[in-house]
C-alpha positions as CSV (number, residue, x, y, z in Angstrom):
1,M,3.3,2.6,16.1
2,W,1.4,-0.6,14.5
3,L,1.6,0.8,11.0
4,N,5.5,1.5,11.2
5,R,5.8,-2.1,12.0
6,K,3.8,-3.1,9.4
7,L,6.0,-1.0,7.0
8,S,9.1,-2.6,8.0
9,F,8.1,-6.1,7.7
10,V,6.7,-5.3,4.1
11,L,10.0,-3.8,3.8
12,K,12.1,-6.6,4.7
13,K,10.0,-9.3,3.5
14,Y,9.7,-8.3,0.1
15,F,11.9,-5.1,-0.7
16,N,15.1,-6.2,1.1
17,D,17.0,-5.3,-2.1
18,I,16.0,-1.5,-2.1
19,E,18.9,0.5,-0.1
20,A,17.5,2.7,3.1
21,L,14.4,4.5,1.9
22,D,13.0,7.6,3.9
23,V,9.4,6.8,3.9
24,H,6.8,7.7,6.6
25,I,3.4,5.9,6.9
26,R,-0.1,7.0,8.3
27,F,-3.7,6.7,8.2
28,Y,-5.6,9.4,6.8
29,G,-9.4,9.8,6.4
30,K,-11.9,7.4,5.0
31,A,-12.5,7.2,1.4
32,R,-14.8,4.5,-0.3
33,G,-12.5,3.8,-3.2
34,R,-8.6,4.6,-2.5
35,L,-6.9,2.1,-0.3
36,G,-3.7,4.2,0.0
37,S,-1.7,6.7,-1.7
38,I,2.2,8.0,-1.9
39,R,3.6,11.3,-2.2
40,K,6.8,13.0,-2.1
41,K,7.5,16.1,0.4
42,G,10.7,17.6,0.0
43,D,13.1,14.4,0.4
44,I,10.5,12.5,2.1
45,S,7.9,10.3,0.9
46,I,4.8,9.6,2.7
47,I,2.8,6.4,2.4
48,R,-1.2,7.3,3.4
49,V,-3.2,4.4,4.2
50,N,-7.1,4.4,4.2
51,G,-8.4,5.1,7.8
52,A,-11.0,2.7,7.1
53,L,-8.3,0.0,7.1
54,S,-7.6,0.8,10.7
55,S,-10.1,-1.3,12.1
56,I,-9.1,-4.4,13.8
57,S,-11.6,-6.5,11.7
58,V,-9.3,-5.8,8.5
59,P,-7.2,-8.6,8.0
60,D,-3.3,-8.1,7.9
61,F,-2.9,-9.0,4.2
62,V,-5.1,-6.0,3.4
63,I,-2.9,-3.6,4.9
64,D,0.2,-5.4,4.0
65,E,-0.9,-5.7,0.3
66,V,-1.8,-1.4,0.0
67,I,1.7,-1.1,1.7
68,A,3.5,-3.2,-0.9
69,H,1.3,-1.5,-3.3
70,E,2.4,1.9,-2.5
71,L,6.0,1.0,-2.2
72,V,6.1,-0.7,-5.6
73,H,5.1,3.0,-6.9
74,Y,8.1,4.2,-4.7
75,I,10.4,2.0,-6.6
76,H,9.2,3.1,-10.0
77,G,9.6,6.6,-9.4
78,F,6.2,7.7,-8.3
79,G,5.9,9.5,-5.2
80,S,10.0,9.5,-4.5
81,N,13.0,10.9,-5.5
82,R,13.8,8.0,-7.8
83,E,13.9,7.8,-11.5
84,R,10.6,7.3,-12.9
85,L,10.6,3.7,-14.9
86,Y,7.2,4.2,-16.4
87,K,4.7,7.1,-17.9
88,Y,1.9,6.1,-15.8
89,P,2.0,4.2,-12.5
90,H,-0.8,1.3,-13.4
91,R,-0.6,0.8,-16.8
92,G,-0.2,-2.6,-18.4
93,G,0.0,-4.1,-14.9
94,V,3.0,-2.9,-14.0
95,V,1.8,-2.8,-10.2
96,E,0.9,-6.4,-9.9
97,K,3.7,-7.8,-12.6
98,E,6.3,-6.3,-9.7
99,L,4.3,-7.5,-6.6
100,E,4.4,-10.9,-8.3
101,K,7.7,-10.8,-9.4
102,R,8.8,-9.9,-5.2
103,G,6.6,-12.8,-3.8
104,A,3.7,-10.7,-2.8
105,G,1.2,-11.7,-5.2
106,H,-0.6,-14.0,-3.0
107,L,-1.2,-10.7,-1.0
108,L,-2.6,-8.8,-4.2
109,R,-5.0,-11.6,-4.5
110,S,-6.0,-12.3,-0.9
111,S,-6.7,-8.8,-0.5
112,K,-8.6,-8.4,-3.8
113,S,-10.8,-11.3,-2.4
114,W,-11.5,-9.9,0.8
115,L,-12.1,-6.3,-0.5
116,L,-14.8,-7.5,-2.9
117,S,-16.4,-9.9,-0.6
118,N,-16.2,-7.4,2.2
119,W,-15.3,-4.0,1.8
120,N,-18.8,-2.3,1.3
121,D,-20.4,-3.8,4.3
122,H,-17.1,-3.0,6.1
123,L,-16.8,0.5,5.2
124,E,-21.0,1.2,5.8
125,I,-20.2,0.0,9.5
126,F,-17.0,2.1,9.6
127,L,-18.6,5.1,8.6
128,A,-21.6,4.8,11.0
129,K,-19.1,5.2,14.1
């Protein structure tokens, strides 16, 4: 429920120009290196967020950035039924450029900073539970 509210918030704030999406979101597993992914299953796109991010100690801006990042992939045609705009999902910084264009660059910068300073320690504590 909370994750669905986060998805709605990010959609309204940064992607309000995109028509109604059939996107579902859920936590999955606990990966060290991957924070999120988007996959297409039939006509539905599913955003999967690393379960290690479900901890209350993770700032909201990290979750918001992961969701926004995956929604950029969605609008670029990766993990969705939309036309693919690029051959590769990250080449040339297209995700970062799109986040900046949409006014979400601050999420990217804040999230990167927090992850660099805290991710390894957070993950060790989280995985030890």
